[in-house]
N, CA, C and O atoms as CSV, one atom per row, in Angstrom:
chain,resi,resn,atom,element,x,y,z
A,1,MET,N,N,13.233,-23.075,4.725
A,1,MET,CA,C,14.477,-21.615,5.494
A,1,MET,C,C,13.630,-20.394,4.948
A,1,MET,O,O,13.093,-20.357,3.841
A,2,GLN,N,N,13.600,-19.419,5.894
A,2,GLN,CA,C,13.207,-18.270,5.557
A,2,GLN,C,C,14.020,-17.074,5.783
A,2,GLN,O,O,14.243,-16.699,6.934
A,3,THR,N,N,14.635,-16.233,4.414
A,3,THR,CA,C,14.995,-15.741,3.843
A,3,THR,C,C,15.103,-13.983,5.114
A,3,THR,O,O,14.464,-13.809,6.151
A,4,ASN,N,N,16.124,-13.021,4.464
A,4,ASN,CA,C,15.365,-12.073,5.108
A,4,ASN,C,C,14.977,-11.011,3.854
A,4,ASN,O,O,15.828,-10.394,3.213
A,5,LEU,N,N,13.828,-10.942,3.680
A,5,LEU,CA,C,13.609,-9.418,3.051
A,5,LEU,C,C,14.010,-8.679,2.111
A,5,LEU,O,O,13.468,-8.580,1.011
A,6,PHE,N,N,15.325,-7.914,2.609
A,6,PHE,CA,C,16.597,-7.054,2.286
A,6,PHE,C,C,17.808,-7.513,2.698
A,6,PHE,O,O,17.953,-7.504,3.920
A,7,ASP,N,N,18.827,-7.956,1.976
A,7,ASP,CA,C,20.081,-8.133,1.903
A,7,ASP,C,C,20.474,-7.002,1.776
A,7,ASP,O,O,20.187,-6.257,0.839
A,8,PRO,N,N,21.517,-6.620,3.162
A,8,PRO,CA,C,22.363,-5.239,2.601
A,8,PRO,C,C,23.962,-5.698,1.672
A,8,PRO,O,O,24.602,-4.970,0.913
A,9,SER,N,N,24.107,-6.411,1.871
A,9,SER,CA,C,25.332,-6.477,1.090
A,9,SER,C,C,25.147,-6.400,-0.116
A,9,SER,O,O,25.848,-5.677,-0.823
A,10,SER,N,N,23.761,-7.436,-0.774
A,10,SER,CA,C,24.034,-7.522,-2.054
A,10,SER,C,C,23.176,-6.278,-2.894
A,10,SER,O,O,23.167,-6.066,-4.107
A,11,LYS,N,N,22.522,-5.601,-1.887
A,11,LYS,CA,C,21.626,-4.555,-1.868
A,11,LYS,C,C,20.085,-5.134,-2.502
A,11,LYS,O,O,19.642,-4.474,-3.441
A,12,THR,N,N,19.326,-6.229,-2.071
A,12,THR,CA,C,18.130,-6.894,-2.968
A,12,THR,C,C,17.665,-7.103,-2.058
A,12,THR,O,O,18.164,-7.209,-0.938
A,13,ILE,N,N,16.061,-7.247,-2.573
A,13,ILE,CA,C,15.457,-7.812,-1.845
A,13,ILE,C,C,14.370,-8.785,-2.317
A,13,ILE,O,O,14.143,-8.618,-3.516
A,14,GLN,N,N,13.693,-9.662,-1.808
A,14,GLN,CA,C,13.019,-10.947,-2.163
A,14,GLN,C,C,11.726,-10.605,-2.592
A,14,GLN,O,O,10.726,-10.521,-1.878
A,15,ALA,N,N,11.831,-10.348,-4.209
A,15,ALA,CA,C,10.747,-10.097,-4.626
A,15,ALA,C,C,9.421,-11.072,-4.209
A,15,ALA,O,O,8.517,-10.329,-4.592
A,16,ARG,N,N,8.807,-12.159,-3.716
A,16,ARG,CA,C,7.830,-12.597,-3.421
A,16,ARG,C,C,7.774,-12.082,-2.102
A,16,ARG,O,O,6.848,-11.275,-2.174
A,17,ARG,N,N,8.341,-12.052,-0.575
A,17,ARG,CA,C,8.285,-11.635,-0.182
A,17,ARG,C,C,7.735,-10.055,0.140
A,17,ARG,O,O,6.773,-9.673,0.806
A,18,PHE,N,N,8.781,-9.295,-0.638
A,18,PHE,CA,C,7.886,-7.927,-0.890
A,18,PHE,C,C,6.705,-7.906,-1.404
A,18,PHE,O,O,6.074,-6.951,-0.951
A,19,TYR,N,N,6.056,-8.581,-2.216
A,19,TYR,CA,C,5.124,-8.312,-2.424
A,19,TYR,C,C,4.071,-8.935,-1.349
A,19,TYR,O,O,3.195,-8.322,-0.740
A,20,LEU,N,N,4.283,-9.843,-1.306
A,20,LEU,CA,C,3.083,-10.478,-0.103
A,20,LEU,C,C,2.886,-9.548,1.264
A,20,LEU,O,O,1.834,-9.406,1.888
A,21,ALA,N,N,4.335,-8.880,1.598
A,21,ALA,CA,C,4.275,-7.374,3.059
A,21,ALA,C,C,3.922,-7.015,2.522
A,21,ALA,O,O,2.749,-7.337,2.710
A,22,VAL,N,N,3.960,-6.178,1.441
A,22,VAL,CA,C,2.588,-5.233,0.612
A,22,VAL,C,C,1.183,-5.405,0.272
A,22,VAL,O,O,0.203,-4.676,0.425
A,23,LYS,N,N,1.335,-6.501,-0.202
A,23,LYS,CA,C,-0.156,-6.853,-0.425
A,23,LYS,C,C,-1.211,-7.005,1.174
A,23,LYS,O,O,-2.399,-6.896,1.479
A,24,LYS,N,N,0.018,-7.295,1.813
A,24,LYS,CA,C,-0.921,-7.547,3.014
A,24,LYS,C,C,-0.666,-6.337,4.163
A,24,LYS,O,O,-0.993,-6.607,5.318
A,25,GLU,N,N,-0.244,-5.367,3.952
A,25,GLU,CA,C,-0.577,-3.718,3.938
A,25,GLU,C,C,-1.254,-3.041,3.602
A,25,GLU,O,O,-1.572,-2.037,4.239
A,26,ILE,N,N,-1.884,-3.480,2.049
A,26,ILE,CA,C,-2.836,-1.974,1.429
A,26,ILE,C,C,-4.330,-3.204,1.753
A,26,ILE,O,O,-5.370,-2.615,1.456
A,27,VAL,N,N,-4.645,-4.837,2.318
A,27,VAL,CA,C,-5.163,-5.572,2.651
A,27,VAL,C,C,-5.648,-5.125,3.932
A,27,VAL,O,O,-6.672,-5.542,4.475
A,28,SER,N,N,-4.775,-4.161,4.436
A,28,SER,CA,C,-5.249,-3.900,5.957
A,28,SER,C,C,-5.944,-2.732,5.698
A,28,SER,O,O,-7.158,-2.676,5.895
A,29,PHE,N,N,-5.273,-1.744,5.254
A,29,PHE,CA,C,-5.959,-0.323,4.940
A,29,PHE,C,C,-7.187,-0.275,4.854
A,29,PHE,O,O,-8.143,-0.005,5.581
A,30,LEU,N,N,-6.934,-0.687,3.495
A,30,LEU,CA,C,-8.478,-0.927,2.750
A,30,LEU,C,C,-9.518,-1.615,3.451
A,30,LEU,O,O,-10.697,-1.424,3.155
A,31,ASP,N,N,-9.133,-2.481,4.449
A,31,ASP,CA,C,-10.038,-2.733,5.910
A,31,ASP,C,C,-10.605,-1.716,6.295
A,31,ASP,O,O,-11.691,-1.268,5.927
A,32,GLN,N,N,-9.483,-1.093,7.473
A,32,GLN,CA,C,-9.525,-0.094,7.892
A,32,GLN,C,C,-10.760,1.393,7.178
A,32,GLN,O,O,-11.636,2.133,7.625
A,33,LEU,N,N,-10.167,1.165,6.058
A,33,LEU,CA,C,-11.011,2.093,5.542
A,33,LEU,C,C,-12.544,2.179,4.909
A,33,LEU,O,O,-13.268,3.115,4.567
A,34,LYS,N,N,-12.650,1.026,4.921
A,34,LYS,CA,C,-14.096,0.540,4.911
A,34,LYS,C,C,-14.676,0.358,6.516
A,34,LYS,O,O,-15.212,-0.742,6.375
A,35,THR,N,N,-14.841,0.611,7.503
A,35,THR,CA,C,-15.134,1.430,8.530
A,35,THR,C,C,-15.118,2.350,9.154
A,35,THR,O,O,-15.748,2.360,10.212
A,36,LYS,N,N,-14.502,3.297,8.794
A,36,LYS,CA,C,-14.483,4.785,8.326
A,36,LYS,C,C,-15.013,5.451,7.515
A,36,LYS,O,O,-14.789,5.267,6.319
A,37,PRO,N,N,-15.862,6.409,7.962
A,37,PRO,CA,C,-17.165,7.226,6.717
A,37,PRO,C,C,-16.162,8.317,6.541
A,37,PRO,O,O,-15.297,8.798,7.273
A,38,ILE,N,N,-16.642,8.587,5.101
A,38,ILE,CA,C,-15.834,8.915,4.318
A,38,ILE,C,C,-15.411,9.952,4.655
A,38,ILE,O,O,-14.183,9.942,4.737
A,39,THR,N,N,-15.932,10.993,4.928
A,39,THR,CA,C,-15.151,12.253,5.427
A,39,THR,C,C,-14.122,11.905,6.645
A,39,THR,O,O,-13.310,12.789,6.916
A,40,ASP,N,N,-14.087,10.852,7.308
A,40,ASP,CA,C,-12.774,10.625,8.501
A,40,ASP,C,C,-11.130,11.336,7.597
A,40,ASP,O,O,-11.105,11.374,6.367
A,41,LYS,N,N,-10.483,11.598,8.047
A,41,LYS,CA,C,-9.285,12.087,7.845
A,41,LYS,C,C,-7.971,11.299,7.355
A,41,LYS,O,O,-6.873,11.700,6.970
A,42,GLU,N,N,-8.729,9.542,7.585
A,42,GLU,CA,C,-7.418,8.852,6.670
A,42,GLU,C,C,-8.228,8.800,5.517
A,42,GLU,O,O,-7.644,8.023,4.761
A,43,TRP,N,N,-9.299,9.222,4.951
A,43,TRP,CA,C,-9.562,9.038,3.804
A,43,TRP,C,C,-9.260,10.090,2.925
A,43,TRP,O,O,-9.338,9.904,1.710
A,44,LYS,N,N,-8.894,11.274,3.437
A,44,LYS,CA,C,-8.594,12.026,2.603
A,44,LYS,C,C,-7.326,12.304,1.430
A,44,LYS,O,O,-7.341,13.004,0.417
A,45,PRO,N,N,-6.375,11.555,1.949
A,45,PRO,CA,C,-5.401,10.933,0.816
A,45,PRO,C,C,-5.661,10.389,0.296
A,45,PRO,O,O,-5.060,10.505,-0.772
A,46,VAL,N,N,-6.741,9.215,0.299
A,46,VAL,CA,C,-6.976,8.564,-0.891
A,46,VAL,C,C,-7.667,8.922,-1.369
A,46,VAL,O,O,-7.894,8.191,-2.333
A,47,ILE,N,N,-8.648,10.195,-1.324
A,47,ILE,CA,C,-9.418,11.003,-2.262
A,47,ILE,C,C,-8.699,11.893,-2.880
A,47,ILE,O,O,-9.355,12.451,-3.758
A,48,LYS,N,N,-7.330,12.363,-2.766
A,48,LYS,CA,C,-6.845,13.467,-3.210
A,48,LYS,C,C,-6.295,12.461,-4.672
A,48,LYS,O,O,-6.481,12.882,-5.814
A,49,LYS,N,N,-5.742,11.364,-4.443
A,49,LYS,CA,C,-4.568,10.508,-5.101
A,49,LYS,C,C,-6.098,10.640,-6.086
A,49,LYS,O,O,-6.606,11.539,-6.756
A,50,MET,N,N,-6.502,9.080,-5.710
A,50,MET,CA,C,-8.099,9.057,-6.574
A,50,MET,C,C,-8.530,10.457,-7.562
A,50,MET,O,O,-8.540,10.224,-8.771
A,51,ASN,N,N,-8.857,11.768,-7.167
A,51,ASN,CA,C,-8.856,12.582,-7.777
A,51,ASN,C,C,-7.734,13.149,-9.133
A,51,ASN,O,O,-7.860,13.565,-10.285
A,52,TYR,N,N,-6.734,12.891,-8.261
A,52,TYR,CA,C,-5.579,13.015,-9.213
A,52,TYR,C,C,-5.764,11.873,-10.602
A,52,TYR,O,O,-5.977,12.255,-11.753
A,53,ILE,N,N,-5.675,10.918,-10.326
A,53,ILE,CA,C,-5.914,9.957,-11.086
A,53,ILE,C,C,-6.717,10.113,-12.112
A,53,ILE,O,O,-6.404,10.038,-13.300
A,54,VAL,N,N,-7.892,10.359,-11.602
A,54,VAL,CA,C,-8.602,10.658,-12.495
A,54,VAL,C,C,-8.753,11.990,-13.974
A,54,VAL,O,O,-8.909,12.228,-15.171
A,55,GLU,N,N,-8.588,12.358,-12.900
A,55,GLU,CA,C,-7.813,14.297,-13.822
A,55,GLU,C,C,-7.097,13.858,-14.869
A,55,GLU,O,O,-7.464,13.926,-16.043
A,56,ASN,N,N,-5.758,13.264,-14.353
A,56,ASN,CA,C,-4.529,12.480,-15.307
A,56,ASN,C,C,-5.335,11.375,-16.806
A,56,ASN,O,O,-4.786,11.176,-17.890
A,57,CYS,N,N,-6.939,10.751,-16.302
A,57,CYS,CA,C,-6.997,10.050,-17.165
A,57,CYS,C,C,-8.128,11.155,-18.548
A,57,CYS,O,O,-7.790,10.865,-19.695
A,58,GLU,N,N,-8.948,11.930,-18.501
A,58,GLU,CA,C,-9.106,12.605,-19.222
A,58,GLU,C,C,-8.655,12.956,-20.826
A,58,GLU,O,O,-9.105,13.954,-21.390
């Protein structure tokens, strides 16, 4: 039996299905980045976020 990811009546999500959906999207995004040069526009937000993380680790 497959349940919906989101149940609007109880305003809940199925945690495992949500996790798997997010993981699938992240893996897909990373696979796409691997084929692009680092100067590509898709890398810009990744680099911006990584710079922010590094600055806040020091």
